[in-house]
N, C-alpha and C positions, 0 to 999 in steps of 0.2 A: 429192319433188324428186329429180331425177336428180343423180348426183354428177358434178361438173364438174372434170376433171383440168386444173389450170392448165397452160398451155402458153405457149411463146414463139412468137408468130406472126411470126417472121422468122428467117432463118438466123443462127446464132451467128457473131460476127465471126471471120473466118478468121485474123486475127492481131491482136495487141494494138496494133500500129502503125496499123492501119486505123481511120480515124475515121468515125463515123456521119455520113451526109449528113442533117443535121437538118432541112433544108428539105423532105426527102422521107421523113422518119421520124416516126411518131406514137407517143409513149410513153403508154400507158394504164395507170392504176393503179386497180384495182377490188377489191372483196371477192371471195373465193373462191366458186365456185358461183353467180355472180351475173350471167351473161349467156349467151345461147344461142351455142354455138360457130359455127353457120352464119351467124348475124347478124354476128359479128365477122369471120369469114373473108371475107364478101362485101363488107365495107366498101371495101377497096382498089379493087375493080372498079367499085363505085358511085362512088367519089370520082373515079376516072379518067374515068368517063362524064360526071360533072357538071362537072369542072374541066379535063379534058384533062391532068392531072398524075398522076404515079405517087406512091404512098406505101406504105411498109412499116409494119407495125404491130408494136410490141413491147408485149406484154401481160403484166403482172405483177399479183400479188394480195397483199393484206394481210389480217391477221386482226383487228386492232383499229384503231379510229380514231386512237388516240394514237400508235401506231408510225408510221402514215402521216404524221401531222402533224409528228412529230419529224424525219423524213427531209427534209421540205420546210423546216420552220422552222429547224432546226439544220444539217442536211446540205446544204441548198440543192439538192436533187435536181431535175432538170429534166424532171419528168413534164409532159406536155402536157394530160392529162385525168385528173381524179381523181373519186372518188365517195364523199365523206364523208357522215356523218349530220348532221342539222339543227344540233345544238349545236356541232359542229366547224365547219360552214359559218359559223355566227354568230361563233365565235371567230376564224376566219380573216379574216372581213370586218373585224372590229374591229382586227385586227393588220395589216391591209393586205397580206395574203398571197394575195389573189385578183386576177386580171385580168378585165376585162370581156370577155364573149363578143361577138365581132364579128358580130352578127346581120345587119347591113347588108351584109356581105360576100356574103350569099346572096340571089339574086334572089327577088322576091316570090313568083313562081310555084313556087319550090322550097322556100320557107321553111315549116317544120313546127312551129315553136315554139308557135304559137297552138293546137296540139292539146292542150296541157296544160290540165287542168281549172282553171277560175278558182278553185275551192275550194283547190287546191294552191298557186296563185299567191298567194292571199290569206294562206294559212298561212305561206308562205315570207316574205312581207313583214313578218310579226311578228318576224322575226329582227333587224330594224334600224329605227330611227326616223329615220335620217339618209340612208340609201342606198336606191336602187331595187334591191331584192335580185334581181329578175329580170334585171338587167344582168349579174350575176355568177354566177348559178346557174340551172339548169333541173332540175326534179324528175325523178326516175327511178322509184323504188318507194316505197310507203307502207303503213301499216297501223296496228293498234291493239295494246294490251297487255291480256291477260286471263288467265284460267285455262284450261289444258287439263285435262280431268279424265276419269276412268274411271267411267261411270255404274253400273258393277257394284258400286262401293264408295261412290260419292258421289251424293247427290241434288242435282239442279240448284238446287232451292230453297235449299240451304245455301250457294250460291255467289253470291247476289245482292249480297253485301257483301264488300269486301276484309277485313272482320273475320273471315272464314272461317279466316284463318291463325291465329286465336286459339282456335279450337274444339278442346277437349281430345280429341274423338274422332278428330282427324286427327294425333295424336301420331306423329312420325317418318314421316309419309306425304306430306310436301310438299317439292318441290324449288323453290328460289328462284333467279331469275336473279342471277348474280354481276355485276351491272351497277347500281351504286349510283344513278345518275341515273334509270334507268328505274324502279327500285323506289321510290325517294324520291318520284318524280312521281305515282305512283298511291297510295302509302300516305298521302301528305300530304292527299289528297282524303278518305280515310277519317278521318284524325285531325281534320280540320276539317269533318266532314260536318254538324255542327249549325250551324256558322257559314255554310256554303253554303246550307243550308235556310232559315236566317233572312235571307239576303240581305246579310249584313255583309261577305262576301268572295266573290270569284268564283274559279272553277277556274283561269282564265287567270292571275289575279293570284297565286294560291297557287303555281302551278308556276313562274312566271317570277321572282318575288321571293322568294328563299331567305334566311331569317333564322335566327339562332341559336335562337330560340324554336321555329320550325317544325322545324328539324333535331332539336331535343330531343324534340318530341312524336312525330316519326316514329321516332326511336330507341327511345322507350319502347314503342311498338307492336311494333317488330321484336324487341326483347329479350323482351317478353312472349310472343312467338310461337316462341321458340327451341326449346321442347320438340317442336314440330311439324315443324321444319325438318330434313329428312333430309340435305340438302346444298346447297351453292351451286354453280351450274353456268353455263356459257356456252353449251354446245352438246349435252352428253350427256343432259340432262334429257329431251328429246323422245324419245331412243332408249330410255331407261328406261321411259317411258310406253308405248311400243309393245310392250315386253316384259311389260307388266303388273306391273312391279316396284315402282311407286309409284302413288299415287292422284291426285295433283294436281301441276301445274307452272305457276308463274307464268311466262308466256311471251309471245312476240310472235306475232301472228296468222299470219304466214307459216310460222313453225316449227310452229305448231299444225296448220296444214293439212297440212304434210309428215308430222307424226306421225299424224294421222288417216288419211291415205292409206296409210302404211306399216303401221300397226296393222291396218287392214282386210284387208290381204293375209295376215295370220296369224290372223285371226279375233278380233281385239281391237277393241272399240268404244270410240272416244274422242270427246269433244265439247269445245266451246269456248264460253266466256261472258265477257262484259265486265260486271263488277259495276255496280250501280246508282249508286254514288257518282261514277262516271266513270272516265276513263283518260287516258293520253296518246295522241296521234296523232303518229306519228313519220314522218319522211321521210328518204330518201337522195337526193342530187342531184348532177348533173354540174357540175364547175367547172374552170376553167383556173387553175392555181396560178401564183404570182408568177414562178417561174424557168422557166416553159415556154419552149421554143424554137420550137415550131411552132403558133402560135396559129391560123393559117389552117386547117390540117387539124383542129385541136381543135374549132373552131367548126363545121366541116362535120360532124364526128363527132357532136357533141351534137345537131345538127339531124337527122342520120340516125337517132339513137335515138328521135326523136319521131315517126317515120313509124309510123302505126297498125299496119301489118303486122309491123313489127319489134317493136313493143310487145307484140303478141299472142304472137309467138314467144317473147319473153323471159318473159312471164308463164307461158306453158305449160311452159317449161323449168325455171324456178326456183321457181315456186309462190307468188310474191308478186304484188302488185297494182301495175300501172303507173299513173302519173299521167295518162296519155293518156285523153281522154274524148271520142272521136269516135263517130259512129254505128256505125262498123265494130266498135269495141271493145264498145259496148253490145250489138250483135247477138251478139257472141261470148259475152258473159257471161250473156245472157238465155236461159234454158233451162227452160221450164215443165215438161218431162218429168222433169227431175232435181230441180228445186227447187219444191216445191208452194207454200210461203208467199211471197207477193210482198213486196218490200222497197221502201221509199221511198229511191231514190237520186238524187232531184232535186238534192240539194246537190252532186252530182258530175257527172251527165250533163245536168242541166237539167230544165225543167218536164215534158218528155215522159217522164221516168223516175220517176214517182211509184209505179209498180207493176211492178217488175222481178223476175223469177224468177232470182235470182242466189245464189251461195254466200254465206251470211251470215257465215261465218268471214272471208272475204277482203273482201267489200263489206258493211260494217256499215250497218245501217238508220240513217236520219237521226236517229231518236230516240236512238241510241247516240252518234253523232258529235256531237250537240248537248251531250253530257256530257263531251266530250273536250277536252283542252288540248294545245297544242304544247309539247314539251320544249325547254328553253333551256340555253345555256351558263351554268354556275354563277358564272363570273367570279371575284371575290375570295372567294366562299364555297366555291369548289371544294375547297380544302384542308380546310375544316371538314367538308364532306361526306365526304371520304376518311377523316378521323379517325373520324367517326361510324361509317362502314362497317367500319372495322377493329375498332372496339370491338364492334360487333354480331357480326361473324363470330368474333372472338376469344373472345367470351362465349357461343359457340353450343353449349356442352355442355348437353344436356338434364339434368333432375334425375335421370332414371334412369341416364344415362351417368355423371353425376357420382358417384352412389352406387357404381356398378360400379368406377369409377376409385379411389374412396376405399377400397373393400373390398380391391381388388388392392394398393393402396399399403400398407394395414395389414398384409395378409398378407406382403407383401415385407419390411416392417420387422420383423415377428415372426420371419420366417425368418432375417434377418440377425442379430437379437438371439440367437436360438437357436444359430446357428452360432458366434457370439462366445462365448456362455456355455459351449457344448460344448467349444470349443477351449481356453478358460481352464481348465475343469475338468480336461481332459486334461493341460494344462501343469502345473497344481498337483499332480496325481497323480504326474507324473514327478518333480517336485521333492521330494515326500515320499519317493518310492522312493529317490532319490539320497541323501537325508539318512539313510535307514536303513542 
């Protein structure tokens, strides 16, 4: 994935007294490295052509969902378009922090929203039982969670289960995402694998309904895996994989593809797998937050991002997978010369896509997707998840490291005691000499 240097796509205000013309300014708040620069730069001209109006774009980036949410929920920031992940979209819907996208504002002949795969629309609808979620958000990118691994050290057969994190031969060789929701939502599938197999619980129910008992079982698995965890990371794990410094990384599919591409350039071979118990299927989507000032331009911008040519440019730039599922996108991903094994992508592109030669890291086969569940907002259980996560990470000293720490501590205590005894002996000797 190319590195995208965040930029401000409008001149900085000449003076603090100069007020933004909010009717002709669009404020976009997105993840870093998450849009093609040319697609963004070309929006004002396209908007002018479509509406006859001028618009300037202020583009800013965030690093984590929660910081973005706080700016809107607490700071009442007037961003016009944001791109949160599914659980934050769900939370914002419940809190009344999203406005409806004005799709009717756009003529039928120019409307692009229907280019979104019905698969993505259906998954988004799982975020609410009372609202039509598509009124408030349109998908952007999506993917799965699995293992990036180095086949020079790890056999693929060993990674068909999330239980691989417990295997003693991987001691100190695994990086885990420092993202408690993502890790919980896959490890709970391992912790309840027998119940899933018996049909007494579904993956969707496990991931959506978080209970103290389920948190406890996930915590037990993660604590048992502590000897194998080399570290908790948000972004650097994939880079460590490209350098061959670690063997495995629980990671998102887009990051996995980035790592695979980067590693290949330095002669390191990496692969990706989604374990058999299943995984989460995650989404990011475009929304108009409550305090937006330019809903018109925001609705047009979201429509613009659904144009197939723009979806292809964005995928090519950032290395993730768009929710757009038109014939143009299918033609772009279907490459028999590069990908020998055909995939069943009918769940995404329709009945004509049962045998597509596509990248299996980015476009998972239907057999994989059938084992995936949408990650949800934890709601009232969020605090309990955070507490569990802190306990797991705080108790992450492996037995080897614990022995080392104890040895060092003993040596340090012995050194202090020896210094004290030596100092006391010298003082006693001085006292005896004075008495003589």
